[in-house]
C-alpha positions, 0 to 999 in steps of 0.5 A: 500500500502506498502510504502517501495515498492514505487519507485520514478523515475525522468525522464529527457530529455537530454540537447540541442544537435546538432540536436536541434540547426539546427534544424533537426530530430535527432531520432537515430542519435548519436549527442552530446551536444552543448555548451548550452547543456553542460551549461544546464546540469551543472545546472541540476547537481546542481538540483540533488545535494541534491536529494538522488539517488540509480541508474542512467539509460540512453539511450546509445546515447551521448546526453543522456549519457552526461546528465546522467553523470551530474545528477550523478555528486554528487552521483558517482553511476554506470551509467546503459545503457538501449537501450530501452530508445532510441529516436524514429527511424525516418527512412527517416526523420533522418537528414532532416532539420525541415523546409524541412519535410513538403515539402518532406513528406507532408502526414507524416508531417500532421499526425505528427502535427495533429495525432501524435499517428498514425505517422510513417516516411518511414522506421521508427518506429511506434509511437505506438511502441515507446509508448509500448517500453517506457512503458515496459522499464521504468516499468521494471526499476522501478520494478527492483528498489522497494523502491528506487529513480532513475534517467532515462535520455532519449529523447523528443519523447520517454519521451513524450510517457511514460508520456502519458502512465503514465498520460492517459494510452491512446496514442491518448492523446499524444498531451495533453502531449506536448514537454519538454524543454531540461533537463526538469525533470518529477517525477513519483512514481510506486508501484506494487499495484497502478501502476504509479502516475505522480507527476511533469511534464516537470519542467525546473525551474533549468534553467535560462531564457537565457538557455531555448530553443527558441520556434520552430513552428514545435516542440512547447516548453513546460513549467513547469507543476505540475501534482497535 
């Protein structure tokens, strides 16, 4: 393998946003960071202070862009929007409080909880489409940056799908990936010969305890995981 062609990718979930607090299903709603979210990304900026970066990509939603700006604080790189990094389109679920989803959409909620790879909200995007979209988008970005180190800022469900692709290459393993803390960082490498390798998954070690998200019964919170 030609080591010069290995791309290092830091995949980062956005900081806490308005929909995470209420909480309601955000999906493609263009929400902004909360005060806590802005505090989280300040710590994230310090985590990336000494990490050499060549490019920073982001989903063009405010919460992801604000997070990308923090990652870029000490690097002064052009920020590159990538539409295909956006969150799942939740259709009729969007804007609905989490506690009301089970009652309003019992069939879809059961699938979300137990067979998430088969999920599709009414008038929304299929989970299989998110999986394929993220696999193609992040791989395309990696191929465009051979031998470089890049940061990619996206969303919880979208990132979960890509990590499933990189680790298992099997969407039915989605429940084995779990949910990431806000501003959690995963590290992967890519080269054309070997494909993807997961190095670190959902690390939130930069956050003090008081800035971690409270556990939510609908979206089970992750903790840091080393892939090796």
